[in-house]
C-alpha positions as CSV (number, residue, x, y, z in Angstrom):
1,M,206.8,99.2,145.0
2,I,203.5,100.7,146.1
3,L,201.8,102.7,143.3
4,L,198.4,103.8,144.5
5,A,196.5,104.4,147.7
6,C,192.9,105.5,148.2
7,V,192.7,107.2,151.5
8,F,190.2,108.6,154.0
9,G,191.2,112.2,154.5
10,W,194.9,111.8,155.3
11,A,198.1,111.1,153.4
12,V,199.3,107.5,153.5
13,T,203.0,106.8,153.1
14,P,204.4,103.5,152.0
15,A,205.9,103.0,155.4
16,F,202.6,103.5,157.1
17,C,200.9,101.0,154.7
18,A,203.6,98.4,155.3
19,E,202.8,98.5,159.0
20,D,199.0,98.4,158.7
21,A,197.6,95.1,159.8
22,S,194.9,95.3,157.1
23,V,197.6,95.3,154.4
24,D,199.0,92.0,155.8
25,K,195.6,90.5,155.8
26,A,194.9,91.7,152.2
27,R,198.2,90.2,151.1
28,E,197.3,86.8,152.7
29,S,193.9,87.0,151.0
30,A,195.6,87.8,147.7
31,R,197.7,84.6,148.1
32,I,194.6,82.5,148.7
33,A,192.4,84.1,146.1
34,G,195.1,84.3,143.5
35,Y,195.9,80.6,143.7
36,S,192.2,79.6,143.6
37,L,191.1,81.9,140.7
38,S,194.2,80.8,138.7
39,K,193.4,77.2,139.3
40,V,189.8,77.8,138.3
41,Q,191.0,79.4,135.1
42,R,193.2,76.3,134.4
43,W,190.2,74.1,135.0
44,L,188.0,76.1,132.7
45,H,190.5,75.8,129.8
46,E,192.1,72.5,130.4
47,A,189.0,70.5,131.5
48,A,185.6,72.2,131.2
49,L,185.7,73.8,127.7
50,K,186.9,70.5,126.3
51,K,183.5,69.0,127.3
52,I,181.6,71.1,124.8
53,E,180.6,68.9,121.9
54,P,182.0,70.4,118.6
55,D,179.0,69.4,116.6
56,T,176.1,70.4,118.9
57,G,177.7,73.0,121.2
58,L,176.2,71.2,124.2
59,Y,178.1,70.9,127.5
60,H,178.5,67.3,128.4
61,P,180.5,67.3,131.7
62,D,180.0,63.6,132.4
63,G,179.5,62.4,128.8
64,R,175.7,62.5,128.8
65,F,172.9,65.0,128.6
66,N,170.4,65.4,131.5
67,Y,168.9,68.3,133.3
68,Q,169.1,67.1,136.9
69,D,172.9,66.7,137.0
70,A,174.7,68.1,133.9
71,W,172.7,71.2,133.6
72,A,171.7,71.8,137.2
73,D,175.0,71.0,139.0
74,C,177.7,71.3,136.3
75,Y,176.8,74.0,133.8
76,P,176.2,76.9,136.3
77,F,179.7,76.6,137.7
78,F,181.1,76.3,134.2
79,V,179.5,79.7,133.8
80,W,180.8,81.0,137.1
81,A,184.3,80.0,136.2
82,A,184.2,81.9,132.9
83,W,182.5,84.9,134.5
84,A,185.2,85.1,137.1
85,T,188.3,84.4,135.0
86,D,187.5,84.7,131.2
87,Q,184.9,87.0,129.8
88,D,185.6,85.9,126.2
89,A,184.8,82.3,127.1
90,L,181.7,83.4,128.9
91,N,180.3,85.3,126.0
92,G,181.6,82.7,123.5
93,P,181.3,79.0,123.9
94,V,179.8,79.1,127.4
95,R,176.9,81.3,126.3
96,K,176.5,79.3,123.1
97,A,176.1,76.2,125.2
98,L,172.9,77.7,126.6
99,H,171.6,78.3,123.0
100,A,172.4,74.7,122.2
101,E,170.5,73.5,125.3
102,I,167.4,75.5,124.3
103,K,167.6,74.2,120.7
104,H,168.0,70.7,122.0
105,C,165.0,70.8,124.3
106,P,161.7,69.7,122.8
107,E,158.9,72.2,123.0
108,G,156.7,71.7,126.1
109,F,159.2,69.3,127.7
110,F,158.9,70.8,131.2
111,T,155.2,71.0,131.0
112,D,155.1,67.2,131.3
113,P,154.9,66.4,135.1
114,K,157.4,63.6,134.7
115,N,160.1,66.1,133.7
116,A,159.3,68.5,136.6
117,F,162.2,67.2,138.8
118,G,164.8,67.8,136.1
119,G,163.3,71.2,135.3
120,S,163.1,72.3,138.9
121,E,166.7,71.2,139.5
122,Y,168.0,73.0,136.4
123,V,166.2,76.2,137.4
124,K,167.1,76.3,141.1
125,D,170.6,74.8,141.2
126,G,171.6,75.9,137.8
127,L,170.0,79.0,136.3
128,V,169.3,80.8,139.6
129,A,173.0,80.5,140.5
130,I,173.9,82.1,137.1
131,V,171.3,84.8,137.3
132,E,172.6,85.8,140.7
133,V,175.8,87.0,139.0
134,T,174.6,88.0,135.6
135,G,171.2,89.6,136.3
136,K,168.5,89.7,133.6
137,D,170.5,88.2,130.8
138,E,169.6,85.2,128.5
139,W,169.9,82.8,131.5
140,F,167.1,84.8,133.3
141,D,164.9,84.4,130.2
142,R,165.5,80.7,130.2
143,M,164.8,80.4,133.9
144,K,161.5,82.3,133.5
145,A,160.5,80.2,130.5
146,I,161.1,76.9,132.2
147,E,159.3,78.0,135.4
148,D,156.3,79.0,133.4
149,D,156.3,75.6,131.7
150,I,156.5,73.8,135.0
151,W,153.4,75.7,136.3
152,K,151.4,75.5,133.0
153,N,149.5,72.4,134.0
154,P,150.2,71.5,137.6
155,E,148.4,68.3,138.5
156,V,148.4,68.1,142.3
157,D,145.2,69.4,143.9
158,T,145.5,71.1,147.3
159,P,143.0,73.2,149.3
160,H,145.1,76.2,148.2
161,G,145.3,75.5,144.5
162,K,147.2,73.2,142.2
163,I,150.9,72.6,142.6
164,P,153.2,70.6,140.4
165,S,154.5,68.1,142.9
166,T,154.3,66.7,146.4
167,N,158.0,66.1,146.5
168,V,159.5,68.1,149.3
169,E,162.8,68.7,147.4
170,I,161.0,70.0,144.3
171,N,158.7,72.2,146.4
172,G,161.6,73.6,148.4
173,E,163.4,74.5,145.1
174,Q,160.2,76.0,143.8
175,L,159.9,78.3,146.8
176,Q,163.4,79.6,146.2
177,V,162.9,80.2,142.5
178,L,159.4,81.7,142.7
179,A,160.4,84.2,145.4
180,R,163.2,85.5,143.2
181,L,161.0,85.5,140.0
182,Y,158.4,87.6,141.8
183,T,160.8,90.3,142.9
184,M,162.6,90.3,139.6
185,T,159.4,90.6,137.5
186,K,156.8,91.9,139.9
187,E,154.4,89.4,138.3
188,K,152.0,88.4,141.0
189,K,151.5,84.9,139.7
190,Y,154.9,83.9,141.0
191,L,154.2,85.0,144.6
192,E,150.7,83.3,144.4
193,W,152.3,80.0,143.3
194,A,154.9,80.2,146.1
195,E,152.1,80.9,148.6
196,R,150.2,77.8,147.4
197,I,153.2,75.7,148.3
198,A,153.8,77.4,151.6
199,D,150.2,77.1,152.5
200,Y,150.2,73.4,151.6
201,Y,153.0,72.7,154.1
202,L,152.5,75.3,156.8
203,L,148.7,75.8,157.3
204,P,147.9,72.3,158.5
205,G,150.4,72.9,161.3
206,N,153.3,70.9,162.7
207,F,155.3,70.8,159.5
208,V,159.0,69.8,160.1
209,P,161.1,68.3,157.3
210,T,162.8,65.0,158.4
211,R,165.6,65.1,155.9
212,L,168.1,67.8,157.0
213,R,170.5,67.4,154.1
214,D,170.2,67.9,150.4
215,H,167.2,66.4,148.7
216,G,165.0,67.5,151.6
217,C,166.5,70.5,153.3
218,E,165.8,72.9,150.4
219,I,162.4,73.8,151.8
220,I,163.9,75.2,155.0
221,G,165.8,77.9,153.2
222,G,162.9,78.3,150.7
223,L,160.4,79.0,153.4
224,G,162.8,81.5,155.0
225,L,163.4,83.3,151.8
226,L,159.6,83.5,151.1
227,L,159.1,84.9,154.6
228,G,161.6,87.6,153.8
229,V,159.9,88.5,150.5
230,E,156.5,88.5,152.1
231,S,157.7,90.9,154.7
232,E,158.4,93.3,151.9
233,H,155.3,92.7,149.8
234,N,152.6,91.0,151.8
235,P,153.0,91.6,155.6
236,E,149.7,89.9,156.3
237,K,151.1,86.6,155.1
238,V,154.0,87.1,157.5
239,K,151.6,87.0,160.4
240,V,150.3,83.7,159.2
241,Y,153.6,82.0,158.3
242,Q,156.0,83.3,161.0
243,P,154.7,81.2,164.0
244,H,154.7,78.1,161.8
245,I,158.2,78.7,160.5
246,K,159.5,79.4,164.1
247,K,157.9,76.2,165.3
248,M,159.6,74.3,162.5
249,L,163.0,75.8,163.2
250,D,162.7,75.3,166.9
251,E,161.9,71.6,166.4
252,I,164.9,71.2,164.1
253,L,167.2,72.7,166.8
254,A,165.6,70.6,169.5
255,R,165.8,67.2,167.7
256,G,168.1,67.6,164.7
257,I,171.5,68.8,165.9
258,N,174.4,67.6,167.9
259,A,175.8,69.4,171.0
260,D,177.8,71.7,168.7
261,G,174.8,72.8,166.7
262,I,175.6,70.8,163.5
263,M,172.6,69.1,161.9
264,Y,172.2,65.4,161.6
265,N,171.2,63.9,158.2
266,T,167.8,63.0,159.7
267,L,165.6,64.7,162.3
268,G,165.6,62.7,165.5
269,R,168.3,60.3,164.4
270,P,171.7,61.1,165.8
271,G,174.5,59.9,163.7
272,T,176.2,61.1,160.6
273,L,176.3,64.9,160.3
274,S,174.7,66.7,157.4
275,D,176.9,68.6,155.0
276,G,173.9,70.8,154.5
277,W,173.9,72.2,158.0
278,G,174.7,75.7,156.8
279,Y,171.9,75.6,154.2
280,D,169.5,74.9,157.1
281,Y,170.7,77.9,159.1
282,V,169.9,80.2,156.1
283,G,166.3,79.8,157.2
284,C,167.2,81.0,160.7
285,L,169.1,84.0,159.3
286,C,166.0,85.0,157.3
287,Y,163.8,84.6,160.3
288,D,166.0,86.9,162.4
289,M,165.9,89.5,159.7
290,V,162.1,89.4,159.5
291,A,161.8,89.4,163.3
292,E,164.3,92.3,163.5
293,K,165.8,90.7,166.6
294,P,168.4,88.0,167.2
295,V,166.2,85.0,167.8
296,Y,168.7,82.4,166.5
297,Q,171.9,84.5,166.2
298,T,173.5,83.6,169.5
299,H,173.0,79.9,168.7
300,M,174.5,80.2,165.2
301,E,177.5,82.2,166.5
302,Q,178.3,79.4,169.0
303,T,177.9,76.8,166.3
304,L,180.5,78.6,164.2
305,R,182.8,78.8,167.2
306,N,182.4,75.1,167.7
307,L,183.9,74.4,164.3
308,S,187.3,75.0,165.9
309,K,186.9,71.6,167.7
310,P,189.1,68.7,166.5
311,L,186.1,66.8,165.3
312,Y,185.6,69.2,162.4
313,K,189.2,69.0,161.1
314,N,188.9,67.1,157.8
315,Y,185.5,65.7,158.9
316,R,184.4,63.2,156.3
317,W,181.0,64.6,155.5
318,E,180.4,62.3,152.6
319,G,183.3,59.9,152.9
320,S,186.1,60.8,150.5
321,S,183.9,62.8,148.1
322,I,184.9,66.5,147.5
323,D,181.2,67.3,147.4
324,G,180.7,66.8,151.2
325,Y,183.5,69.2,152.0
326,A,182.4,71.7,149.3
327,D,178.7,71.7,150.5
328,S,179.6,72.0,154.1
329,I,181.9,74.9,153.5
330,E,179.5,76.6,151.1
331,G,176.8,76.6,153.8
332,G,179.3,77.8,156.3
333,I,180.2,80.8,154.1
334,Y,176.5,81.7,153.8
335,I,176.4,82.1,157.6
336,L,179.8,83.7,157.9
337,N,178.8,86.3,155.4
338,R,176.3,87.5,158.1
339,L,178.1,86.5,161.3
340,A,181.9,86.9,160.9
341,V,182.9,84.5,163.7
342,P,186.8,84.2,163.6
343,E,186.8,80.5,164.5
344,G,184.4,79.8,161.6
345,L,186.5,81.8,159.2
346,S,189.6,80.0,160.2
347,W,187.8,76.6,159.7
348,V,186.7,77.6,156.2
349,D,190.3,78.6,155.2
350,R,191.8,75.4,156.6
351,E,189.3,73.0,155.1
352,M,189.4,74.7,151.7
353,A,193.2,74.5,151.6
354,A,193.2,70.8,152.6
355,N,190.2,69.4,150.9
356,V,188.7,71.5,148.1
357,A,191.1,74.1,146.6
358,R,194.0,71.8,147.6
359,S,196.3,74.8,147.6
360,G,199.4,72.9,148.9
361,E,200.1,71.8,145.3
362,P,202.1,74.0,142.9
363,L,199.7,75.9,140.6
364,E,201.4,74.9,137.4
365,T,201.1,71.1,138.1
366,A,198.2,71.0,140.5
367,R,195.6,68.3,140.0
368,L,192.5,69.8,138.5
369,W,188.9,69.0,139.5
370,G,186.8,66.8,137.3
371,T,183.7,68.1,135.5
372,M,181.1,65.8,136.8
373,K,178.6,67.2,139.3
374,L,180.4,66.4,142.6
375,E,183.6,67.9,141.3
376,S,181.8,70.9,139.8
377,N,180.4,71.7,143.2
378,G,184.0,71.9,144.4
379,V,184.7,74.5,141.7
380,R,181.7,76.4,142.9
381,T,182.9,76.6,146.5
382,V,186.5,77.5,145.4
383,I,185.1,80.5,143.5
384,M,182.9,81.5,146.4
385,H,185.8,81.3,148.9
386,A,188.1,83.2,146.5
387,L,185.6,86.1,146.3
388,M,185.3,86.1,150.1
389,H,189.0,86.9,150.1
390,T,188.7,89.6,147.4
391,R,185.5,90.9,149.0
392,G,183.8,90.5,145.7
393,L,186.4,92.2,143.5
394,L,187.5,90.7,140.2
395,A,190.6,91.6,138.1
396,R,189.9,91.6,134.4
397,P,191.5,90.1,132.4
398,W,192.5,87.5,134.9
399,R,196.0,86.0,134.4
400,Q,197.6,83.2,136.3
401,D,200.5,85.3,137.6
402,L,198.1,87.7,139.3
403,T,197.2,87.8,143.0
404,L,194.3,89.9,144.3
405,G,193.1,90.2,147.9
406,A,191.2,92.6,150.1
407,C,190.4,93.3,153.7
408,E,187.6,95.4,155.2
409,T,188.3,97.9,157.9
410,N,186.3,100.4,159.8
411,A,187.5,103.0,157.4
412,G,186.8,101.1,154.2
413,L,188.6,98.4,152.1
414,T,192.3,97.6,151.7
415,I,193.1,96.0,148.4
416,V,196.4,94.5,147.2
417,V,197.0,93.4,143.6
418,R,200.3,92.1,142.2
419,A,201.5,90.6,138.9
420,E,204.7,88.7,138.1
421,K,204.7,90.2,134.5
422,R,203.5,93.5,133.2
423,W,199.7,93.7,133.4
424,S,197.1,96.3,132.3
425,G,193.5,95.8,133.2
426,K,190.7,96.8,135.5
427,L,189.6,96.0,139.0
428,V,185.8,95.4,138.9
429,F,183.9,96.2,142.1
430,D,180.7,94.4,143.1
431,V,177.3,96.1,143.4
432,P,174.3,95.4,145.6
433,R,173.1,92.5,143.3
434,H,170.3,91.6,145.7
435,R,168.7,94.9,144.9
436,M,169.9,95.7,141.3
437,Y,169.6,92.1,139.9
438,M,167.2,90.2,142.2
439,G,164.8,93.0,143.1
440,F,165.1,92.4,146.9
441,K,164.8,95.4,149.2
442,K,167.1,93.6,151.7
443,D,169.9,91.2,151.1
444,W,168.0,88.1,152.2
445,P,170.2,85.1,153.1
446,R,169.7,82.5,150.4
447,M,171.2,79.4,148.8
448,N,172.6,79.3,145.3
449,T,174.2,82.7,145.3
450,L,177.6,84.3,145.5
451,P,177.4,86.3,148.7
452,E,178.0,90.0,148.6
453,W,180.9,91.4,150.6
454,F,182.1,95.0,149.7
455,T,179.7,96.7,147.3
456,V,179.7,100.1,145.7
457,E,176.6,102.3,145.1
458,H,176.4,103.7,141.6
459,E,175.9,107.3,142.6
460,K,178.3,107.5,145.5
461,G,181.8,109.0,145.2
462,Y,185.1,107.2,146.1
463,V,188.4,108.9,146.3
464,V,191.7,107.5,145.0
465,K,195.0,109.1,146.1
466,N,198.4,108.5,144.8
467,A,200.7,107.6,147.7
468,T,203.7,109.3,146.1
469,D,202.5,112.8,145.2
470,G,199.3,113.0,147.1
471,S,197.1,113.5,144.1
472,E,193.5,112.2,144.2
473,K,190.6,111.4,141.9
474,T,187.0,110.7,142.7
475,H,185.3,107.8,141.0
476,T,181.6,107.0,141.1
477,G,180.4,103.6,142.2
478,K,179.2,103.0,138.6
479,Q,182.7,103.7,137.3
480,L,184.2,101.3,139.9
481,H,181.8,98.6,138.9
482,E,182.7,99.2,135.2
483,G,186.3,98.8,136.3
484,L,189.1,100.9,137.8
485,P,192.0,101.0,135.4
486,V,195.3,99.7,136.9
487,E,198.7,99.1,135.4
488,L,201.3,96.9,137.0
489,A,205.0,96.6,136.1
490,A,206.6,93.2,136.4
491,G,206.8,92.2,140.1
492,E,204.9,95.4,141.2
493,E,202.3,95.6,143.9
494,V,199.4,98.1,143.9
495,L,197.8,99.1,147.2
496,L,194.4,100.7,147.4
497,L,192.5,101.8,150.5
498,V,188.9,102.4,149.5
499,N,186.4,104.4,151.7
């Protein structure tokens, strides 16, 4: 039974809705996202929460404490899982694990240069990913405090000022963190520190990273994001950086890709393909946005179309590891968020079902992912893919008999939600987090984020009409973000069409 419809100036009957192609797409998305979010909730309760030490409150996903793995690659997606499927867990043991980590960390730990790698990993891969969905919460305070420690006594002299490391991975991570911290705080020191790193690499000329996968490729997206931020806050720097970054990107595309546009692991060395190919194209997306013309767009669209080739069906990016599939798909989603190429979208759905979400298994008995970092990265991509299919919507409280999916149309958004048992809750709409949380004027393509899909503006109005009696009610975007109340009878489906 269809309870609700939100329409665009005309009455919508159940018969019309049943024939609408967007409804069928939303139902398929609901099947995909419902399975994935329910499995994530199972993982949260049956695997991850059990890894919190009762005596210390620390999260030990692989049985030991370290920053570069447990807290950089595991804890953030523990947080994401709770944020998406269980707010009580988020604000209870998951948040308390952060308090335990802070208490456990010796004062001045990240000021010591030998701990810079662990701190940089924790900030960029861990805390940034959390802050992207929670905003200026306690995780933001921790991110800022660690970053200030890393830069308290940088030891590497350069012609442009001291930096904490010459490691290209650390410096790529730092560019991504500092660009965000500057726009979130408006403290000029963060932009100045980022510029020191960019100057160090770009001003001598001819900089091209040779490693095009993780542990090297981070600087490509970092320079792209900094270029975007500079275009908003320091246009003179754009004039300096833009030709150097274009030369870098052109060289990567000339010597670092196969005929289909997928990166190799190493520049100039054809062979195994990089599961970080999508991360590298994030820099190209940023460049096009700053240039305000499609310099690399046509190439990226063709690359996404090429994913339909047989080579990329179950391609073993890192052997049998789930991490290779998860990273490759994550990068693909970053690009597809901007360039919705059908072949690429179909590839993502197929590869997720077969290799990451493993959605062919019955939910109640499905194998869960582990909690070590490679498996946690799988959970990350499952959440990201699920929200692609809900267009950023969440149902709270989540329950494992729920399905929720959405499809965007020229008129707005079609949403389908259904429960096997009676359910009362809220549909929570996403907001422009890039602006409200991160302080960006534009939604700059970037790593370590949950992409935005359908977002609502706080002050705008949205009309909800009952399909049976034609009644309607206007909601502000702020109200939709706080949650649209919905009640479902057992086995009942609610349809919403949102303008």
